[in-house]
DONU-241491 format. One record per residue: residue number from 1; x, y, z of N, C-alpha, C in turn. Coordinates in steps of 0.001 Angstrom, whole numbers. Atoms other than C-alpha are relative to their C-alpha. Last residue first. Layout:
N
<r NUM, <X, Y, Z>, <X, Y, Z>, <X, Y, Z>>
...
REM end
This chain:
334
<r 334, <626, 121, -1419>, <22915, 153145, 161099>, <-1611, 322, -225>>
<r 333, <608, 1215, 585>, <24581, 153735, 157967>, <-724, -1143, 819>>
<r 332, <-877, 896, -842>, <23923, 157474, 158249>, <-351, -1411, -361>>
<r 331, <1212, 162, -872>, <23377, 159774, 155260>, <639, -1316, 486>>
<r 330, <-1270, 782, -944>, <25297, 162057, 153020>, <-1162, -450, 1264>>
<r 329, <765, 447, -1821>, <24036, 163340, 150009>, <823, -729, 919>>
<r 328, <-633, 820, -802>, <25474, 164777, 146617>, <-899, 82, 1183>>
<r 327, <-101, -664, -1581>, <23198, 166030, 143645>, <613, -1101, 1003>>
<r 326, <1332, 253, -446>, <24304, 165997, 139915>, <-27, 77, 2227>>
<r 325, <1481, -1055, -811>, <26971, 166364, 138357>, <-1074, -687, 127>>
<r 324, <243, 1009, -1201>, <30144, 163329, 137554>, <-1289, 887, 784>>
<r 323, <-611, 712, -804>, <28573, 162641, 134512>, <1623, 1048, 269>>
<r 322, <-1149, 1449, -106>, <27428, 164813, 132172>, <352, -147, 1353>>
<r 321, <-1827, -843, -224>, <24042, 166384, 132801>, <946, -838, -324>>
<r 320, <-486, -694, 1522>, <20694, 165278, 131716>, <1199, 800, 104>>
<r 319, <161, 480, 1340>, <21025, 162057, 133366>, <-23, 1273, -1056>>
<r 318, <1555, -472, 1105>, <21261, 163602, 136506>, <578, -68, -1328>>
<r 317, <-345, -845, 1438>, <24110, 161665, 138545>, <-1184, 335, -582>>
<r 316, <1215, 677, 1292>, <22712, 160311, 141967>, <304, 1585, -909>>
<r 315, <626, -776, 894>, <26169, 161150, 144620>, <-827, -444, -1143>>
<r 314, <183, 1099, 1639>, <26556, 159057, 147644>, <-19, 1542, -1038>>
<r 313, <644, -957, 732>, <28488, 160227, 151333>, <-582, -613, -1366>>
<r 312, <-710, 207, 1556>, <27940, 157373, 153724>, <-588, 1251, -740>>
<r 311, <849, -216, 1077>, <28196, 157707, 157321>, <713, -204, -1441>>
<r 310, <1661, 123, -576>, <28971, 155540, 160142>, <-559, 1258, -648>>
<r 309, <983, 559, 963>, <31886, 153506, 158513>, <-1238, 492, 1049>>
<r 308, <546, 455, -567>, <34140, 155487, 160762>, <-859, -720, 41>>
<r 307, <-482, 864, -490>, <36581, 156334, 157965>, <-1072, -946, 1115>>
<r 306, <-575, -911, -733>, <33210, 157526, 156233>, <1373, -838, 508>>
<r 305, <263, 179, -1215>, <32172, 155810, 153165>, <766, 567, 921>>
<r 304, <-1326, -242, -1470>, <32071, 156847, 150025>, <-288, -655, 1159>>
<r 303, <107, -8, -1181>, <29278, 156012, 146817>, <951, -268, 1054>>
<r 302, <-677, -363, -532>, <28261, 157121, 143324>, <349, -267, 1688>>
<r 301, <-343, -857, -1966>, <24813, 156308, 142863>, <1606, -502, -428>>
<r 300, <-1212, 608, -141>, <23786, 155993, 138423>, <600, 539, 1323>>
<r 299, <-1194, 297, 777>, <20650, 157934, 136937>, <1276, -1210, 1076>>
<r 298, <499, 908, 783>, <16841, 157094, 138104>, <1616, -259, -1032>>
<r 297, <-195, 380, 1253>, <16706, 159100, 141079>, <-90, -599, -1000>>
<r 296, <1618, -1169, 1113>, <15006, 159722, 144192>, <312, -131, -1461>>
<r 295, <-800, -970, 552>, <17759, 157073, 146491>, <-1655, 936, -1346>>
<r 294, <731, 122, 1662>, <15797, 155052, 149395>, <589, 1151, -428>>
<r 293, <1135, -1038, 296>, <17758, 154925, 152682>, <52, -130, -1759>>
<r 292, <-466, -1379, -1176>, <19801, 152704, 154757>, <-429, 1058, -819>>
<r 291, <150, -1142, 562>, <17841, 149506, 154114>, <581, 675, 652>>
<r 290, <1098, -1147, -389>, <19055, 146088, 155694>, <-112, 901, -580>>
<r 289, <-45, -1418, 302>, <20245, 142932, 154605>, <-913, 1260, 343>>
<r 288, <1066, -635, -297>, <21355, 139611, 156488>, <-6, 1597, -645>>
<r 287, <437, 112, 1140>, <24233, 137433, 155329>, <-1071, 1210, -118>>
<r 286, <1062, 877, 423>, <24582, 136505, 158808>, <4, 424, -1262>>
<r 285, <364, 1723, -384>, <28301, 137041, 158509>, <-1056, -523, 734>>
<r 284, <-1095, 911, 523>, <29134, 139687, 156237>, <-229, -899, 868>>
<r 283, <-642, 477, -771>, <26344, 142114, 157661>, <317, -1186, -984>>
<r 282, <110, 1888, -785>, <24611, 143419, 154534>, <526, -95, 1240>>
<r 281, <-406, 256, -1158>, <23393, 147287, 154135>, <306, -1520, -27>>
<r 280, <1016, 1596, -708>, <21086, 148375, 151065>, <1957, -222, 839>>
<r 279, <-981, 544, -502>, <21144, 151875, 149253>, <-407, -1092, 927>>
<r 278, <229, -833, -1156>, <17581, 152055, 147193>, <1862, -571, 465>>
<r 277, <-1301, -22, -660>, <17005, 151720, 143612>, <-325, 707, 1441>>
<r 276, <-374, -1226, -50>, <13114, 151073, 142813>, <1132, -206, 946>>
<r 275, <-300, 81, 1631>, <11307, 147797, 142024>, <850, 1234, 83>>
<r 274, <370, -519, 1188>, <9087, 147863, 144783>, <580, 674, -1060>>
<r 273, <1371, 996, 309>, <10371, 145679, 147304>, <-1038, 480, -1115>>
<r 272, <390, 188, -831>, <13922, 147600, 146639>, <-1393, -769, -352>>
<r 271, <1030, -393, -19>, <16305, 147034, 144156>, <-989, -404, 1048>>
<r 270, <1149, 1250, 168>, <19334, 147535, 145132>, <-834, 312, 248>>
<r 269, <1150, -1041, 711>, <22851, 150158, 145451>, <-936, -1495, -745>>
<r 268, <178, 76, 927>, <25630, 148219, 147771>, <-1393, 885, -700>>
<r 267, <808, -802, -70>, <26917, 148251, 151609>, <44, 494, -2393>>
<r 266, <-328, -1113, 1190>, <29148, 146186, 153252>, <-808, 233, -731>>
<r 265, <1177, -180, 1598>, <29384, 145182, 156215>, <626, 549, -890>>
<r 264, <1504, 408, -347>, <31476, 143558, 159304>, <-1017, -142, -1223>>
<r 263, <-245, 1457, 913>, <35047, 144046, 157533>, <-1607, -1120, 1003>>
<r 262, <-39, 729, -1581>, <36033, 146810, 160715>, <-725, -1296, -921>>
<r 261, <-1250, 153, -633>, <36770, 149236, 157669>, <382, -912, 916>>
<r 260, <-413, -538, -1584>, <33346, 148623, 156329>, <1239, -191, 245>>
<r 259, <-100, 1266, -1003>, <33291, 147034, 152563>, <550, 1415, 794>>
<r 258, <-692, -273, -1060>, <31803, 149387, 149607>, <236, -1521, 1245>>
<r 257, <464, 371, -1539>, <30444, 148083, 146471>, <569, 1202, 819>>
<r 256, <-641, 634, -876>, <31541, 149903, 142971>, <-512, -201, 1883>>
<r 255, <-1356, 538, 348>, <29700, 150747, 139969>, <196, -714, 1595>>
<r 254, <-740, -421, -918>, <25628, 151472, 140977>, <1417, -262, -683>>
<r 253, <-889, -1041, 1128>, <22458, 151255, 138779>, <1397, 930, 913>>
<r 252, <1045, -1126, 715>, <20648, 148718, 140656>, <936, 396, -835>>
<r 251, <-622, -1622, 55>, <22112, 145373, 141845>, <-813, 613, -1064>>
<r 250, <-283, -67, 908>, <19666, 142394, 142774>, <776, 1425, -414>>
<r 249, <871, -1180, 573>, <19607, 140989, 145821>, <275, 738, -1014>>
<r 248, <1296, -11, 182>, <20097, 137352, 146786>, <-208, 1575, -917>>
<r 247, <1189, -761, -1229>, <24006, 136988, 146995>, <-1111, 316, -766>>
<r 246, <499, -1114, 645>, <26658, 134758, 144531>, <-2094, 445, 1667>>
<r 245, <1098, -15, -556>, <29134, 132728, 146411>, <-1439, 1593, -536>>
<r 244, <833, -1373, -379>, <32036, 132162, 144511>, <-1674, -475, 316>>
<r 243, <1473, -386, 513>, <33679, 129153, 145029>, <-356, 1432, 208>>
<r 242, <1005, -975, -767>, <37807, 129031, 145940>, <-1643, 257, -1093>>
<r 241, <610, 721, 513>, <39900, 126893, 143895>, <-1060, 387, 741>>
<r 240, <260, 1041, 1345>, <42784, 128511, 144905>, <-1047, -871, 727>>
<r 239, <-895, 1015, -408>, <42480, 131671, 148158>, <-86, -1331, -1542>>
<r 238, <-1125, 454, 1056>, <40962, 134656, 147996>, <997, -967, 68>>
<r 237, <-781, 193, -622>, <37151, 133734, 148962>, <1173, 354, -802>>
<r 236, <-1158, 799, 57>, <34671, 135082, 146624>, <1129, 276, 892>>
<r 235, <-1315, 287, -937>, <31660, 137024, 147201>, <657, -1472, -204>>
<r 234, <68, 1208, -641>, <28494, 137880, 144495>, <1809, 199, 1375>>
<r 233, <-720, -422, -1121>, <26527, 140711, 143350>, <618, -1768, 439>>
<r 232, <171, 717, -1535>, <24527, 139988, 140354>, <1409, 727, 441>>
<r 231, <-661, -952, -1034>, <23847, 141099, 136938>, <264, -680, 915>>
<r 230, <-1185, 467, -369>, <23219, 138503, 134219>, <342, 904, 1066>>
<r 229, <245, 1400, -759>, <19629, 139033, 133549>, <1307, -491, 704>>
<r 228, <-889, 1583, 472>, <20799, 142274, 132139>, <-267, -669, 1076>>
<r 227, <-1061, -230, 1326>, <19538, 146222, 132126>, <15, -1716, -672>>
<r 226, <1098, -853, 484>, <16783, 146391, 135361>, <537, -180, -1603>>
<r 225, <618, 1347, 272>, <19407, 143341, 136868>, <-919, 993, -1104>>
<r 224, <1027, 271, -723>, <22044, 146449, 136702>, <-618, -1457, -233>>
<r 223, <1111, -1247, -159>, <25365, 146381, 135739>, <-947, -771, 1274>>
<r 222, <1429, 314, 596>, <26883, 142622, 134704>, <-954, 1522, 241>>
<r 221, <-452, 577, 1111>, <29357, 142318, 137339>, <-1348, 402, -557>>
<r 220, <1557, -386, 313>, <29235, 143715, 141178>, <693, -250, -1268>>
<r 219, <-175, -807, 1484>, <32188, 141979, 143142>, <-1332, 364, -277>>
<r 218, <1926, 577, -94>, <32515, 141366, 147053>, <506, 1068, -1652>>
<r 217, <366, -862, 830>, <36545, 140172, 147520>, <-1946, 42, -358>>
<r 216, <1085, 126, 1006>, <37598, 138018, 150262>, <197, 1415, -800>>
<r 215, <256, 1647, -337>, <40837, 137199, 152824>, <-1253, 0, -1565>>
<r 214, <-700, 318, 1477>, <42394, 140940, 151911>, <-220, -1640, -94>>
<r 213, <-646, 524, -511>, <41556, 142012, 155778>, <1158, -1330, -959>>
<r 212, <-813, -518, -917>, <39786, 145045, 154805>, <1547, -629, 229>>
<r 211, <-5, -341, -1442>, <37858, 143469, 152443>, <1369, 172, 582>>
<r 210, <-511, 1134, -1099>, <38463, 143691, 148713>, <-348, 286, 1137>>
<r 209, <-491, -687, -579>, <36314, 145721, 146586>, <620, -871, 787>>
<r 208, <3, 713, -1055>, <34873, 144845, 142895>, <998, 918, 742>>
<r 207, <-769, -577, -1364>, <33838, 146181, 139690>, <-65, -866, 1770>>
<r 206, <-321, 185, -1130>, <32857, 144921, 136345>, <934, 600, 1067>>
<r 205, <-1547, -191, -1088>, <31325, 145662, 133366>, <-74, -488, 1345>>
<r 204, <25, -1328, 461>, <31001, 143095, 131601>, <-1285, 663, 648>>
<r 203, <1429, -1085, -280>, <31412, 139904, 132908>, <656, 859, -504>>
<r 202, <534, -1170, 977>, <33818, 137193, 133582>, <-1227, 101, 378>>
<r 201, <1193, -145, 498>, <35224, 135727, 137165>, <371, 865, -1424>>
<r 200, <1288, -174, -1608>, <38248, 135086, 139497>, <-1316, -526, -717>>
<r 199, <1098, -673, 442>, <40891, 133790, 136772>, <-891, 193, 990>>
<r 198, <1350, 816, 183>, <43910, 132795, 138369>, <-725, 1509, 48>>
<r 197, <1131, -237, -893>, <47754, 134029, 137921>, <-1379, -840, 29>>
<r 196, <727, -63, 963>, <50462, 131944, 137130>, <-962, 910, 1052>>
<r 195, <817, 1544, 567>, <53496, 131732, 138798>, <-1051, 646, -518>>
<r 194, <470, -286, 1535>, <55994, 133870, 140801>, <-245, -1657, -587>>
<r 193, <-785, 1280, 1039>, <55827, 134588, 144104>, <-226, -4, -1264>>
<r 192, <-1123, 239, -107>, <55472, 137749, 145954>, <660, -1436, -337>>
<r 191, <-1448, -368, 424>, <53437, 139252, 143825>, <1098, -354, 1062>>
<r 190, <-592, 206, -1621>, <50348, 136682, 144046>, <1592, 1061, -447>>
<r 189, <-1148, 567, -65>, <47928, 137188, 141011>, <1037, 380, 1429>>
<r 188, <-1124, 161, -1438>, <44858, 137460, 140952>, <1132, -577, -451>>
<r 187, <-1260, 882, -378>, <42602, 138134, 137532>, <329, 681, 1425>>
<r 186, <-991, -633, -359>, <39601, 139725, 135719>, <492, -1089, 960>>
<r 185, <-546, 406, -838>, <37827, 139550, 132880>, <607, 129, 1035>>
<r 184, <-789, -286, -1251>, <36458, 141061, 130119>, <-410, -958, 844>>
<r 183, <317, -1325, -467>, <35266, 139302, 126809>, <788, 533, 1353>>
<r 182, <1149, 403, -276>, <35900, 135867, 125211>, <-599, 1755, 1036>>
<r 181, <1047, 217, 1651>, <38979, 137011, 123314>, <-1830, -253, -28>>
<r 180, <-355, 905, 344>, <40020, 138222, 126903>, <-393, -53, -1377>>
<r 179, <1078, 40, 1413>, <40304, 141940, 127612>, <597, -1199, -570>>
<r 178, <-37, 390, 1447>, <41640, 141545, 131193>, <-693, 131, -986>>
<r 177, <688, -65, 263>, <40934, 143551, 134887>, <1135, -516, -1190>>
<r 176, <-174, -963, 1278>, <43332, 143690, 137508>, <-778, -422, -1051>>
<r 175, <1255, 374, 978>, <43688, 141952, 141160>, <454, 1164, -1244>>
<r 174, <603, -777, 888>, <47089, 142369, 142597>, <-1178, -739, -589>>
<r 173, <-28, 22, 1462>, <48427, 140419, 145776>, <-1037, 1574, -963>>
<r 172, <-272, 1720, 16>, <50335, 140351, 148870>, <-40, 37, -1806>>
<r 171, <-1231, 51, 721>, <50015, 144401, 149686>, <607, -1337, -541>>
<r 170, <-1299, 363, -359>, <47865, 143492, 152552>, <1333, 50, -876>>
<r 169, <-470, -1339, -1454>, <45124, 145680, 151456>, <1586, -785, 897>>
<r 168, <534, 351, -442>, <45016, 143868, 147838>, <299, 1022, 1667>>
<r 167, <-899, 908, -1171>, <46469, 145797, 145425>, <-1238, -467, 957>>
<r 166, <954, 289, -1594>, <43704, 146941, 142553>, <1104, -959, 1034>>
<r 165, <-903, 1047, -1114>, <45084, 147394, 138979>, <-566, 611, 1124>>
<r 164, <1171, 143, -665>, <42363, 148323, 135723>, <857, -738, 1416>>
<r 163, <730, -988, -588>, <44173, 147058, 132862>, <-1158, 89, 966>>
<r 162, <30, -441, -1592>, <45992, 143608, 131418>, <-81, 1628, 496>>
<r 161, <-552, -1197, -369>, <45525, 142441, 127784>, <-488, 654, 1227>>
<r 160, <588, -406, -1366>, <45082, 138580, 127940>, <848, 1513, 160>>
<r 159, <1930, 208, 542>, <45724, 137257, 123996>, <-613, 490, 1531>>
<r 158, <567, -797, 1586>, <49536, 138421, 124100>, <-1388, -7, 257>>
<r 157, <485, 957, 1005>, <50025, 137214, 127649>, <-844, 1101, -1162>>
<r 156, <-50, -174, 1822>, <52112, 139146, 130175>, <-394, -1010, -964>>
<r 155, <1386, 777, 1143>, <51906, 139268, 134111>, <-60, 666, -1708>>
<r 154, <601, 807, -1214>, <54617, 140208, 136901>, <-1078, -889, -1157>>
<r 153, <983, 392, 570>, <57153, 141851, 134228>, <-792, -1269, 1053>>
<r 152, <414, 1377, -161>, <59688, 143567, 136931>, <-1036, -228, -1008>>
<r 151, <1325, 118, 589>, <60729, 147173, 136705>, <-67, -1537, -498>>
<r 150, <66, 1039, 937>, <64191, 147404, 138468>, <-1249, -796, 21>>
<r 149, <1173, -79, 1307>, <63939, 150557, 140199>, <882, -929, -1054>>
<r 148, <-422, 843, 891>, <65708, 149156, 143792>, <-853, 117, -1613>>
<r 147, <-1478, -191, -706>, <64715, 151266, 146539>, <1247, -516, -774>>
<r 146, <-150, -1233, 539>, <61091, 151821, 144853>, <1695, 152, 523>>
<r 145, <40, -527, -1460>, <60417, 147993, 144393>, <707, 1772, -468>>
<r 144, <-1603, -596, -462>, <59438, 147514, 140706>, <-42, 421, 1748>>
<r 143, <-220, -575, -1240>, <56201, 145755, 139621>, <1663, 143, 255>>
<r 142, <-1867, -148, -903>, <55219, 145528, 135709>, <11, -23, 1725>>
<r 141, <229, -364, -1091>, <51544, 143901, 133857>, <1767, 357, 1029>>
<r 140, <4, 517, -1423>, <52126, 143524, 130630>, <223, 424, 909>>
<r 139, <148, -457, -1823>, <50603, 144564, 127489>, <546, -634, 1154>>
<r 138, <1234, 655, -437>, <52380, 142770, 124119>, <-304, 840, 917>>
<r 137, <958, -1166, 436>, <55478, 144261, 121795>, <-1854, 494, 635>>
<r 136, <662, 1046, 1521>, <57241, 141200, 122015>, <-1028, 874, 247>>
<r 135, <-1480, 366, 1361>, <60088, 143011, 124447>, <-951, -788, -1075>>
<r 134, <-266, 1110, 191>, <56983, 144114, 126597>, <875, -414, -656>>
<r 133, <181, 769, 1100>, <54304, 147480, 126571>, <1340, -1258, 263>>
<r 132, <-531, -160, 1190>, <53325, 148419, 129717>, <423, -929, -1084>>
<r 131, <-134, 491, 1362>, <51378, 148660, 132967>, <393, 538, -1361>>
<r 130, <88, -884, 1830>, <52041, 149974, 135611>, <-90, -1436, -810>>
<r 129, <618, 685, 895>, <52805, 148796, 139896>, <-90, 226, -956>>
<r 128, <1255, -711, 960>, <54589, 150102, 142618>, <50, -814, -1489>>
<r 127, <147, 334, 1497>, <56123, 148651, 145595>, <-875, 849, -829>>
<r 126, <-1879, 375, 340>, <57644, 150151, 148949>, <-52, -504, -1297>>
<r 125, <-1106, -988, 572>, <54459, 152516, 149710>, <1253, -692, -515>>
<r 124, <-1227, -805, -820>, <52806, 150539, 152196>, <749, 259, -738>>
<r 123, <631, -794, -1559>, <49082, 150126, 150395>, <1123, 274, 844>>
<r 122, <582, 1647, -1108>, <51031, 149023, 146568>, <-177, 920, 1837>>
<r 121, <-1298, 127, -1255>, <51415, 152445, 144795>, <-847, -1674, 479>>
<r 120, <718, 158, -918>, <49644, 152120, 141470>, <804, -238, 660>>
<r 119, <-1211, -280, -1033>, <51025, 153629, 138042>, <-1024, 46, 919>>
<r 118, <347, 761, -1627>, <48236, 152881, 135815>, <1352, -328, 702>>
<r 117, <409, -549, -781>, <50235, 153686, 132095>, <-884, -991, 1269>>
<r 116, <549, 449, -490>, <52850, 153109, 129863>, <-668, 496, 1013>>
<r 115, <-592, -462, -978>, <53597, 153789, 126335>, <-373, -618, 1358>>
<r 114, <-42, 1259, -698>, <53212, 152078, 123399>, <1087, 549, 967>>
<r 113, <1306, 859, -935>, <51464, 154485, 121758>, <625, -888, 1301>>
<r 112, <1285, -549, 695>, <54776, 156662, 120725>, <-780, -168, 807>>
<r 111, <-138, -593, 1531>, <57855, 154769, 122163>, <-1428, 324, -582>>
<r 110, <1017, -69, 346>, <58593, 154429, 126008>, <-79, 425, -1340>>
<r 109, <454, 544, 1223>, <61450, 153476, 126689>, <-633, -97, -677>>
<r 108, <-236, -789, 1254>, <62479, 155344, 129579>, <-26, -186, -870>>
<r 107, <-181, 142, 1241>, <60887, 153860, 132836>, <514, 1103, -935>>
<r 106, <-672, 905, -806>, <61330, 155016, 136446>, <209, -1186, -1451>>
<r 105, <549, 856, 1191>, <62579, 158250, 135645>, <-201, -1305, 637>>
<r 104, <-970, 977, 154>, <63503, 160649, 138733>, <-989, -666, -828>>
<r 103, <572, 567, 746>, <62402, 163893, 139917>, <591, -1010, -1046>>
<r 102, <226, 1743, -28>, <63816, 164522, 143372>, <-574, -740, -1501>>
<r 101, <-1408, 699, -32>, <62407, 167361, 144274>, <-111, -758, -747>>
<r 100, <-314, -416, 1574>, <58588, 169038, 143205>, <1703, -711, -564>>
<r 99, <-842, -957, 211>, <58190, 169249, 146507>, <-31, 813, -1528>>
<r 98, <694, -976, 277>, <55822, 166250, 146586>, <234, 1987, -278>>
<r 97, <180, -229, -1567>, <58708, 164448, 145804>, <-1191, 895, -797>>
<r 96, <-321, -1214, -176>, <58811, 163194, 142034>, <-448, 526, 1551>>
<r 95, <10, -639, -1285>, <58677, 160096, 140408>, <391, 1150, 364>>
<r 94, <-874, -561, -363>, <58233, 159207, 136470>, <-832, -173, 1630>>
<r 93, <179, 522, -1608>, <56236, 156247, 134738>, <1207, 1251, 387>>
<r 92, <-1144, 1240, -755>, <57277, 156834, 130721>, <-916, 564, 1217>>
<r 91, <112, 1286, -260>, <54828, 158441, 128199>, <570, -921, 764>>
<r 90, <-71, 1444, 474>, <56501, 160634, 127122>, <-419, -736, 66>>
<r 89, <736, -232, 1670>, <54220, 163756, 128190>, <708, -1409, -801>>
<r 88, <-1102, -1102, -38>, <55107, 161785, 132098>, <-738, 187, -1748>>
<r 87, <-867, 472, 1278>, <52826, 159132, 133446>, <690, 1453, -474>>
<r 86, <1037, -682, 1001>, <52604, 159954, 137254>, <617, -574, -1396>>
<r 85, <-205, 147, 1363>, <53939, 158913, 140433>, <-928, 279, -960>>
<r 84, <983, -85, 978>, <54111, 160897, 143524>, <137, -883, -1396>>
<r 83, <207, -865, 1425>, <56781, 160070, 145889>, <-1155, -135, -175>>
<r 82, <679, -1177, -113>, <57348, 159731, 150162>, <-634, 594, -1710>>
<r 81, <-603, -1115, 366>, <60349, 157810, 150005>, <-1066, 1462, -224>>
<r 80, <1000, -825, 915>, <59642, 155232, 152420>, <237, 1262, -559>>
<r 79, <706, -1326, -489>, <63039, 153826, 153732>, <-836, 837, -1377>>
<r 78, <-333, -985, 613>, <63706, 150349, 152719>, <-580, 1296, 667>>
<r 77, <894, -463, 803>, <63640, 147765, 155728>, <250, 1180, -767>>
<r 76, <1182, 1237, 57>, <66282, 145628, 157144>, <-1249, 566, -1063>>
<r 75, <-471, 1831, 1434>, <69107, 147196, 155653>, <-1351, -303, 189>>
<r 74, <756, -603, 1350>, <67187, 151103, 157357>, <487, -1271, -1057>>
<r 73, <-1183, 1131, 1176>, <67833, 148595, 161095>, <-678, 225, -1718>>
<r 72, <93, 710, 1244>, <65247, 151219, 163449>, <1353, -741, -1124>>
<r 71, <-649, -253, 1108>, <66814, 151974, 166770>, <-365, -414, -1497>>
<r 70, <-548, 421, 470>, <64996, 151406, 169639>, <427, 446, -936>>
<r 69, <-540, 1537, -581>, <63768, 152479, 172844>, <382, -702, -776>>
<r 68, <727, 324, 1087>, <64577, 156273, 171686>, <-56, -1524, 1222>>
<r 67, <1706, 14, 263>, <64812, 157977, 175273>, <-288, -659, -1086>>
<r 66, <-33, 984, -854>, <68873, 157376, 175374>, <-1776, -208, 449>>
<r 65, <-29, 1073, 417>, <69176, 159156, 172252>, <-519, -1478, 881>>
<r 64, <990, 247, 892>, <67921, 162109, 173566>, <-44, -1501, -601>>
<r 63, <1110, -182, -871>, <70038, 162110, 177124>, <-1052, -139, -1068>>
<r 62, <240, 684, -589>, <73135, 161813, 174951>, <-1511, -531, 592>>
<r 61, <52, 1481, 1280>, <72662, 163932, 172366>, <-145, -944, 928>>
<r 60, <962, -329, 51>, <71832, 166471, 175492>, <-203, -847, -1003>>
<r 59, <1275, 671, -1095>, <75024, 165514, 177175>, <-1566, -132, -741>>
<r 58, <445, 1786, 319>, <76496, 165722, 173833>, <-670, -495, 915>>
<r 57, <273, 768, 575>, <75959, 169277, 173879>, <79, -1392, -447>>
<r 56, <1621, -311, 305>, <76155, 170502, 176684>, <-605, -898, -535>>
<r 55, <-16, 1252, -1043>, <80100, 168785, 176830>, <-1411, 118, -173>>
<r 54, <-221, 1057, 727>, <80471, 171137, 173643>, <-220, -1684, 1169>>
<r 53, <961, 675, 1016>, <79039, 173878, 175035>, <380, -916, -1006>>
<r 52, <1335, 70, -1091>, <81329, 173771, 178024>, <-1259, -41, -558>>
<r 51, <164, 1328, -704>, <84131, 173105, 175979>, <-1054, 199, 795>>
<r 50, <362, 580, 1071>, <83471, 176578, 173855>, <168, -1637, 388>>
<r 49, <997, 693, 851>, <83074, 177972, 176326>, <-366, -638, -511>>
<r 48, <494, 830, -400>, <86679, 177089, 177966>, <-1841, 293, -105>>
<r 47, <-331, 1004, -185>, <88480, 177946, 175328>, <-901, -567, 689>>
<r 46, <786, 487, 1312>, <86813, 181271, 174900>, <295, -1306, 84>>
<r 45, <1609, 135, 298>, <88019, 181886, 177772>, <-849, -880, -473>>
<r 44, <591, 964, -1055>, <91426, 180856, 177674>, <-1383, 171, 502>>
<r 43, <-47, 1197, 627>, <91723, 182434, 174406>, <-13, -767, 855>>
<r 42, <1411, 357, 753>, <90454, 185729, 176115>, <172, -1418, -649>>
<r 41, <1410, 276, -549>, <93590, 185282, 179039>, <-1168, 91, -1292>>
<r 40, <79, 1695, -853>, <96080, 184630, 176777>, <-1504, 136, 983>>
<r 39, <384, 600, 871>, <95062, 188158, 174818>, <192, -1770, 567>>
<r 38, <1368, 347, 269>, <95357, 189572, 178070>, <-1111, -624, -1124>>
<r 37, <791, 1343, -804>, <98909, 188234, 178629>, <-1954, 425, 144>>
<r 36, <63, 1585, -161>, <100162, 189300, 175949>, <-535, -655, 915>>
<r 35, <1049, 462, 1022>, <98875, 192957, 175704>, <-199, -1725, -240>>
<r 34, <1764, -413, -913>, <100469, 193522, 179284>, <-511, -337, -1756>>
<r 33, <448, 1355, -958>, <104045, 191706, 177797>, <-1228, 394, 255>>
<r 32, <386, 1631, 1129>, <103350, 194211, 174383>, <347, -1110, 1272>>
<r 31, <1473, 141, 766>, <102796, 197005, 176590>, <-315, -1030, -655>>
<r 30, <1084, -163, -884>, <106049, 196781, 179098>, <-1511, -245, -819>>
<r 29, <-431, 1322, 30>, <108720, 195440, 175989>, <-1229, -361, 781>>
<r 28, <994, 1134, 1222>, <107268, 199153, 174333>, <678, -1718, 1104>>
<r 27, <-307, 994, -1012>, <107898, 201770, 177484>, <-272, -1530, -875>>
<r 26, <1132, 834, -682>, <107053, 204809, 175639>, <1268, -1725, 332>>
<r 25, <91, 1104, 461>, <109993, 207444, 175779>, <-919, -1218, 31>>
<r 24, <-596, 1576, -584>, <110022, 210087, 178475>, <-259, -1153, -1418>>
<r 23, <898, 887, 704>, <109226, 214048, 177485>, <922, -1449, 464>>
<r 22, <-290, 504, 1068>, <110918, 216496, 179823>, <-712, -1414, -385>>
<r 21, <-291, 949, -247>, <109020, 218174, 182256>, <565, -517, -687>>
<r 20, <1450, 927, 673>, <108354, 221837, 181446>, <881, -1506, 500>>
<r 19, <-376, 755, 1028>, <110653, 224020, 183811>, <-1074, -867, -673>>
<r 18, <-119, 1302, -272>, <109164, 226881, 186011>, <68, -755, -1502>>
<r 17, <-1703, 694, 78>, <110285, 230333, 185154>, <386, -1508, -159>>
<r 16, <7, 140, 1567>, <106245, 231463, 184249>, <1344, -513, -546>>
<r 15, <885, 1081, 224>, <105626, 230408, 188644>, <432, 114, -1834>>
<r 14, <-810, 1169, -128>, <108852, 232279, 189312>, <-845, -981, -582>>
<r 13, <591, 795, -1694>, <107245, 235679, 187981>, <922, -1412, -101>>
<r 12, <488, 999, -240>, <108933, 237079, 184288>, <-90, -559, 1453>>
<r 11, <-835, 1027, -1058>, <110136, 240759, 184168>, <-957, -1411, 382>>
<r 10, <-373, 723, -1418>, <108775, 242506, 181451>, <48, -625, 756>>
<r 9, <1226, 974, -206>, <109920, 243926, 178359>, <109, -240, 1419>>
<r 8, <-734, 1171, -403>, <112170, 247037, 178412>, <-1161, -1016, -358>>
<r 7, <843, 478, -1594>, <110170, 250009, 176306>, <699, -1626, 1>>
<r 6, <-1162, 354, -1095>, <112667, 250949, 173424>, <-593, -238, 1534>>
<r 5, <-951, 237, 543>, <110381, 250502, 170592>, <530, -791, 1092>>
<r 4, <96, 2024, -294>, <107258, 251231, 172373>, <1178, -998, -1059>>
<r 3, <145, 871, -1249>, <108894, 254298, 172719>, <-575, -1255, 570>>
<r 2, <-1270, 81, -454>, <109602, 255333, 169489>, <317, -727, 1371>>
<r 1, <-25, 1509, 676>, <105879, 254725, 168145>, <1360, -12, 651>>
REM end
């Protein structure tokens, strides 16, 4: 142990004795200058990118606008709102978007049984007609625009209650049924003018269809000839003092007739040579009748024509079951 305590330390070589370099302090001014330069370059690059994007977006917008031939003036024609009209549980007329948004009350004064009924859009969607109580508690026909909700009474007569509204294709006229003291009648009124309505014909039951041009009406009045000698089909021009032209066919068991989209032909149910019901067509220029198909049942027939006028789909009601149950059919019109 003594040898360990008294031992001399070993000498250090030259490499061991080499001095370490002294630590130098941080050069803060130089570092801040470098950071400032980098930040300036970053801002400059971002500004360039933003300017390029802005110019590109502007050029695309100008190019898109230049492709538009004309920009519609919304003040000249109200924007269509694509709304559904319905009678609410409170008996008022409501409007709502198809997605359930933008719920809006068109009326708000329905009380009990004195509510509003039959909301009916005009063909162009700019007006809506409906039935409701007026100030004297009689039932009146109202019309309102959709850009300014202000329903106005178009027709109101205490002794003549209107119902079942049907716009002309051009949206200028509304035809409707009225309950008169003498029975059922159909009237027409010009929406664009303040004036009296025209009574077109009386009878019951009453069904009709507008021509595509809105210049004529085809009416089916009185039901089937087999049940009433007063049953008939007739054509009426849509103007003052027009004379109704009664057609020869004896109407069968059906309701509303059909007018083809091109205005050339009408279709209805009438008796054939054997006294059985059949679907017939008639050319409106020559008034020549032609048979489309025989019917198999003795119930009422309900018809609709395809948009291209080439087919008629119809339902023959089964009298042993409640309407509208029955047999559907499809037939060519030619």
